[in-house]
C-alpha positions as CSV (number, residue, x, y, z in Angstrom):
1,M,42.7,6.7,-16.2
2,E,39.7,8.5,-14.5
3,I,36.4,6.7,-14.6
4,S,33.5,8.9,-15.8
5,I,30.4,9.6,-13.8
6,A,28.3,7.7,-16.4
7,E,30.4,4.6,-15.9
8,K,30.2,4.9,-12.1
9,L,26.4,5.4,-12.4
10,G,26.1,2.3,-14.4
11,W,28.2,0.4,-11.9
12,V,26.0,1.6,-9.0
13,K,22.8,0.7,-10.9
14,L,24.0,-2.9,-11.4
15,S,23.7,-3.6,-7.6
16,E,20.6,-3.2,-5.4
17,H,22.9,-2.9,-2.4
18,R,24.9,-0.1,-4.0
19,K,21.8,1.8,-5.0
20,K,20.3,1.5,-1.5
21,V,23.5,2.7,0.2
22,V,23.9,5.6,-2.2
23,K,20.3,6.7,-1.8
24,D,20.6,6.4,2.0
25,L,23.7,8.6,2.1
26,S,22.3,11.1,-0.4
27,N,21.1,13.6,2.3
28,D,23.0,12.6,5.4
29,F,26.2,11.6,7.2
30,K,25.7,8.1,8.7
31,I,27.4,5.3,10.5
32,P,27.1,1.7,9.0
33,T,24.6,0.7,11.7
34,E,22.3,3.5,10.7
35,I,22.6,2.5,7.0
36,S,21.9,-1.1,7.9
37,K,18.7,-0.2,9.8
38,S,17.4,2.1,7.1
39,T,18.2,-0.1,4.1
40,G,17.4,-3.5,5.6
41,L,20.9,-4.7,4.6
42,S,23.1,-6.7,7.0
43,K,26.0,-4.9,8.6
44,S,28.4,-7.0,6.6
45,E,26.6,-6.2,3.4
46,V,26.8,-2.5,4.3
47,S,30.5,-2.6,5.2
48,R,31.3,-4.5,1.9
49,T,29.3,-2.0,-0.1
50,L,30.9,1.0,1.6
51,K,34.3,-0.4,0.9
52,H,33.5,-0.7,-2.8
53,L,31.9,2.8,-3.0
54,K,35.0,4.2,-1.3
55,N,37.3,2.5,-3.8
56,K,35.3,4.1,-6.7
57,K,35.5,7.5,-4.9
58,I,31.7,7.6,-4.6
59,A,31.6,7.6,-0.8
60,V,34.2,8.6,1.8
61,C,34.7,8.1,5.5
62,I,35.3,11.4,7.2
63,N,36.8,10.0,10.4
64,E,38.9,7.1,9.1
65,D,41.0,6.9,12.2
66,S,38.1,6.0,14.5
67,H,37.7,2.4,15.3
68,R,34.0,2.8,16.1
69,G,31.4,5.2,14.9
70,R,32.9,5.8,11.4
71,I,30.9,8.4,9.6
72,Y,30.3,8.1,5.8
73,C,29.0,10.5,3.3
74,L,29.0,10.8,-0.5
75,T,31.7,12.6,-2.5
76,D,30.6,15.3,-5.0
77,E,30.6,12.6,-7.7
78,G,28.5,10.4,-5.4
79,K,26.0,13.2,-4.8
80,E,25.7,13.6,-8.6
81,I,25.1,9.9,-9.0
82,A,22.5,9.9,-6.2
83,K,20.5,12.5,-8.2
84,Y,20.1,9.9,-11.0
85,I,19.5,7.0,-8.6
86,K,16.6,8.8,-6.9
87,K,14.7,9.2,-10.2
């Protein structure tokens, strides 16, 4: 069963960490270290949050095979959710 954008939006809004990471990725491709610096979250918090966002298909890693310098961005659904988070 597919989860609706409204359900995913509600899930993102329940967590300050998820909101920060979605906002931070809304206009850019970033590595976790950059997300950590711009959001003030620890690297472990960013990694955990990215894992959850990937599981919900809100974010994606575009170079999954890399061991270092993994680049993340929002999916189309993630970009739609980011529009509502920014308001």
